[in-house]
C-alpha positions in Angstrom: 17.4 27.4 117.0 19.9 24.6 117.1 23.2 25.1 118.9 26.4 25.4 116.8 28.4 22.1 116.8 32.2 22.2 116.3 34.5 19.3 115.8 37.2 18.9 118.5 40.0 20.4 116.3 37.8 23.3 115.2 36.7 24.0 118.8 40.4 24.1 119.9 41.2 26.6 117.2 38.2 28.7 118.2 39.2 28.7 121.8 42.8 29.6 120.9 41.5 32.5 118.8 39.4 33.7 121.7 42.5 33.5 124.0 41.1 30.6 126.1 42.8 27.3 126.8 41.2 24.1 125.4 39.7 21.7 128.0 42.8 19.4 127.7 45.2 22.3 128.1 43.2 23.7 131.0 43.5 20.3 132.7 47.2 20.3 132.2 47.4 23.8 133.6 45.6 22.6 136.8 47.8 19.5 137.1 51.2 20.3 135.6 54.1 17.9 135.4 56.7 19.2 137.8 60.5 19.3 137.2 62.9 18.4 140.0 63.4 22.1 140.7 59.6 22.6 140.9 59.3 19.7 143.2 62.0 21.1 145.5 60.2 24.5 145.6 57.0 22.8 146.6 58.7 20.7 149.2 60.2 23.8 150.8 56.6 25.1 151.2 55.6 22.0 153.2 58.6 20.4 154.8 60.6 22.1 157.6 64.1 23.1 156.6 65.7 21.0 159.3 64.1 17.9 157.8 65.9 18.3 154.4 63.1 19.2 152.0 65.5 18.9 149.0 66.3 15.3 149.9 62.6 14.4 150.3 61.8 16.1 147.0 64.5 14.2 145.2 63.4 10.9 146.5 59.7 11.5 145.8 60.4 12.7 142.2 62.8 9.7 141.7 60.2 7.2 143.2 57.6 8.4 140.7 60.0 8.0 137.8 61.2 4.5 138.9 57.6 3.3 139.2 56.5 4.7 135.9 54.1 7.3 137.4 53.9 10.8 136.0 55.5 13.5 138.1 52.3 15.6 138.0 51.6 17.9 140.9 48.6 15.8 142.0 50.8 12.7 142.3 53.6 14.6 144.1 51.1 16.1 146.5 49.4 12.7 147.2 52.8 11.2 148.2 53.7 14.2 150.3 50.3 14.2 152.0 50.7 10.5 153.1 54.2 11.0 154.3 53.2 14.1 156.3 50.3 12.2 157.9 52.2 9.0 158.6 55.5 10.3 159.8 55.8 14.1 159.5 58.7 13.5 157.1 60.8 11.2 159.2 62.3 8.1 157.6 62.2 6.0 160.8 59.8 7.8 163.1 60.0 7.6 166.8 56.9 6.4 168.6 56.4 7.5 172.2 56.1 4.5 174.5 56.4 2.0 171.6 58.2 -0.7 173.5 55.7 -0.7 176.4 52.8 -0.7 174.0 54.2 -3.6 171.9 55.1 -5.7 174.9 51.8 -7.6 175.2 51.6 -8.2 171.4 55.1 -9.7 171.4 54.2 -11.9 174.4 51.2 -13.3 172.4 53.2 -13.7 169.1 56.1 -15.5 170.8 53.8 -18.4 171.5 53.7 -18.9 167.7 57.5 -19.3 167.3 58.0 -23.0 166.4 60.9 -23.6 168.8 59.7 -21.6 171.8 58.0 -24.5 173.6 61.4 -26.3 173.8 63.2 -23.1 174.7 61.1 -21.9 177.6 58.9 -24.3 179.5 58.0 -21.4 181.8 56.4 -19.5 178.9 57.1 -16.4 176.9 57.4 -14.0 179.8 60.0 -16.1 181.5 62.0 -16.3 178.3 61.8 -12.5 177.7 62.8 -11.7 181.2 65.8 -14.1 181.3 67.3 -14.3 177.8 69.9 -13.8 176.6 70.7 -12.7 180.2 68.6 -11.3 183.1 70.8 -8.2 183.1 70.2 -7.4 179.4 67.0 -9.3 178.7 64.9 -9.1 175.6 62.1 -7.6 177.7 64.3 -4.7 178.7 65.4 -4.2 175.1 61.8 -4.2 174.0 60.8 -1.6 176.6 63.7 0.6 175.6 62.8 0.6 171.9 62.1 4.2 170.6 61.6 3.5 166.9 60.1 0.8 164.8 63.5 -0.3 163.7 64.7 -0.6 167.3 61.8 -3.0 168.0 62.3 -4.8 164.7 66.0 -5.5 165.4 65.2 -6.8 168.9 62.7 -9.3 167.5 65.2 -10.4 164.7 67.9 -10.9 167.4 65.4 -12.9 169.5 64.3 -15.1 166.6 67.9 -15.8 165.6 68.8 -16.7 169.2 65.9 -19.1 169.5 66.8 -21.0 166.4 70.5 -20.9 167.2 70.1 -22.3 170.7 67.2 -24.8 170.2 67.1 -25.7 166.5 69.2 -24.6 163.6 69.7 -21.3 162.0 70.0 -23.0 158.6 66.3 -23.6 158.5 65.7 -19.8 158.9 66.7 -19.3 155.3 64.1 -21.8 153.9 61.3 -19.6 152.5 58.4 -21.3 154.4 60.1 -20.8 157.8 61.3 -17.3 156.8 57.8 -16.2 155.9 56.3 -17.7 159.1 58.9 -16.1 161.4 58.5 -12.7 159.6 54.7 -12.9 160.0 55.0 -12.8 163.7 57.4 -9.8 163.8 55.4 -7.1 165.6 56.5 -4.4 163.2 54.2 -5.0 160.2 54.2 -1.5 158.7 57.5 0.3 158.2 59.0 3.7 157.6 58.0 7.2 156.5 54.9 6.0 154.6 54.1 3.0 156.9 54.4 0.5 154.0 52.9 -2.9 154.7 55.8 -5.4 154.9 53.4 -8.0 153.4 52.9 -5.8 150.3 56.6 -5.1 150.0 57.5 -8.8 150.3 54.9 -9.7 147.6 56.1 -7.0 145.3 59.8 -8.1 145.7 59.0 -11.8 145.3 57.1 -10.9 142.1 60.0 -8.8 140.8 62.7 -11.4 141.6 60.5 -14.3 140.7 61.4 -16.3 143.8 60.5 -16.8 147.4 62.7 -14.9 149.8 65.0 -16.4 152.5 64.9 -14.6 155.8 68.3 -12.9 155.2 66.7 -11.3 152.1 63.5 -10.4 154.0 65.6 -8.6 156.6 67.5 -6.7 153.9 64.2 -5.6 152.5 63.1 -4.4 155.9 66.3 -2.4 156.3 65.7 -0.8 152.9 62.2 0.3 153.9 63.6 2.1 156.9 65.6 4.4 154.6 64.0 7.5 153.2 64.5 6.4 149.6 63.3 2.8 150.2 60.2 3.8 152.2 59.2 6.4 149.5 59.8 4.0 146.6 57.6 1.2 148.0 55.1 3.7 149.5 54.6 5.5 146.2 54.0 2.2 144.4 51.6 1.1 147.0 49.7 4.4 146.9 49.6 5.1 143.2 50.8 2.1 141.3 47.4 0.7 140.4 44.2 1.8 138.6 40.9 1.9 140.6 38.7 4.3 138.6 37.7 6.4 141.6 36.4 9.9 141.0 38.3 11.3 144.0 41.7 10.7 145.7 39.8 10.3 149.0 39.2 6.6 148.2 42.8 6.1 147.0 43.9 7.3 150.5 41.4 5.0 152.1 42.7 2.1 150.1 46.3 3.0 151.1 45.2 2.4 154.7 42.7 -0.5 154.2 44.1 -2.3 151.2 43.8 -1.9 147.4 40.2 -1.7 146.1 38.9 -1.7 149.7 36.7 1.3 148.9 35.1 -0.3 145.9 34.6 -3.5 147.9 33.0 -1.7 150.8 30.5 -0.2 148.3 29.8 -3.7 147.0 29.3 -4.9 150.6 26.9 -2.1 151.1 24.8 -3.1 148.1 24.7 -6.7 149.2 23.7 -5.6 152.7 20.8 -3.5 151.4 19.6 -6.2 149.0 19.8 -9.0 151.6 18.6 -6.8 154.5 21.5 -8.0 156.5 24.2 -6.2 158.4 27.7 -6.7 157.0 31.0 -5.2 158.1 31.9 -2.7 155.4 35.6 -3.4 155.7 36.5 -4.0 152.1 37.5 -7.6 152.6 35.0 -9.8 150.7 36.7 -13.1 151.8 38.4 -14.3 155.0 42.2 -14.3 154.9 44.8 -16.2 156.8 48.2 -14.3 156.7 47.2 -12.8 153.3 45.9 -16.0 151.7 42.2 -16.6 151.2 40.8 -18.9 153.8 38.7 -22.0 153.0 36.0 -20.6 155.3 33.0 -18.6 154.1 33.0 -15.0 155.0 29.8 -13.2 156.0 29.9 -11.3 152.6 30.2 -14.6 150.6 27.2 -16.1 152.5 25.1 -13.0 151.9 25.9 -13.0 148.2 24.8 -16.6 147.9 21.6 -15.9 149.7 20.7 -13.3 147.0 20.0 -16.1 144.5 21.7 -14.4 141.6 21.5 -17.4 139.3 25.2 -18.2 139.9 26.5 -21.4 141.5 28.7 -21.2 144.7 31.8 -22.0 142.7 31.4 -19.1 140.3 30.6 -16.7 143.2 33.8 -17.8 145.0 35.9 -17.5 141.9 34.5 -14.0 141.3 35.1 -12.9 144.9 38.7 -14.1 144.6 39.2 -11.2 142.1 38.5 -8.6 144.8 42.0 -7.3 145.0 41.9 -6.5 141.2 40.2 -4.0 139.0 38.7 -6.8 137.0 36.4 -7.7 139.9 33.9 -5.1 138.7 33.6 -7.0 135.4 32.6 -10.3 137.0 29.1 -11.6 136.8 28.7 -11.5 140.6 29.5 -7.8 140.7 27.4 -7.0 137.6 24.3 -8.8 138.9 24.5 -7.3 142.4 24.9 -3.8 140.9 22.0 -4.3 138.4 19.7 -5.7 141.1 20.6 -2.8 143.5 19.7 -0.2 140.8 16.4 -2.0 140.0 15.4 -2.5 143.6 16.4 0.9 145.0 16.0 3.1 141.9 19.5 4.5 142.7 22.7 4.3 140.9 25.0 1.6 142.2 27.7 3.2 144.3 31.2 2.4 143.1 33.2 3.4 146.2 32.6 4.0 149.9 35.2 4.6 152.6 35.7 1.3 154.5 34.5 1.4 158.1 37.5 0.1 160.0 38.7 1.0 163.4 42.5 0.7 163.4 44.2 -1.1 166.3 48.0 -0.9 166.6 50.4 -0.5 169.5 51.9 2.4 167.5 48.6 4.4 167.7 48.2 6.4 170.9 44.6 7.4 170.1 41.6 6.0 168.3 42.0 6.1 164.5 39.7 4.8 161.8 40.3 4.4 158.0 37.8 7.3 157.5 39.7 9.7 159.8 43.0 8.7 158.1 41.7 9.2 154.6 40.1 12.6 155.4 43.2 13.8 157.2 45.3 12.9 154.2 42.8 14.4 151.8 43.0 17.8 153.7 46.8 17.8 153.4 46.6 16.9 149.7 44.2 19.7 148.9 46.3 22.2 150.8 49.3 21.1 148.8 47.5 21.5 145.5 46.7 25.1 146.3 50.3 26.0 146.8 52.1 27.9 144.0 
């Protein structure tokens, strides 16, 4: 006997008459839009009173609104989960032993400062130990740093001093020099959500339709250290794009490894299986030099070419350049790799995998990977969703 078929509208009426919610209504019940008051009540369940849960709730709700993202419970919980994991709800978190841990990195990066060779013939260590004075040297200030902003401000002062004494501070406000100086700042992620400064700079330059001078770059850094600023950019970085994942786990992995890194890691896996070659499943399909695609071929690019997909090298390169966008999945390179994978293995092409990246930062006191980060945030997110 054939099953009874109901049109969508008729089915909704039947479910209503039976006292049951429609599928759409059931989904809304599971993921309701929260008011400011609802968000504050949720924040009080998660955030210690001494850390101002009302203030965090206000800034999170406002950040979603300003970025055009629905204030659904799932989105609010996602933001809260990342903040809790990254900083335990502290706008400018203190990092134990930060200065000492960052000392070696700063030594290495100082060699890249354009005017250092003229400033310190004895090298970076001599400069740090003796300037601006031996009694109050930059090395002592670095070692005394307790927060990211402390370290950031020491580096900014150091950079300004170098150009003032040995070149000209005017050139600091030319965008190419500003960007080069900021790239060697040891603090590359900032604030309560550890927002990538490279991401924040790119977003701000896109908004303002201009390259930023160093003064404006430093203003942006100061904004990211505030609670509102860190949450605003962090929320956009986390939720301000469409990836098509079936779980937030991969969204959290992308927050750590870069947008679409989870999808790209799955693509690398397919290429690795088809080519019977080992690739780093890091979610970067190309090589990058300070955020810009390098002219050198990556291992993934070479492996894709070796698959003989019927595409020339120029098209493959052009398709791989789309890796930071959703549209990459619609390129011929992606489609042909996925189709061959399914034909060869008899399995569905995987759309997302957690990138296998070991994180290395002076701010980390213990080993961390993208997978550990994503799963830790996912656990916090799921706990938040269960709260009434």
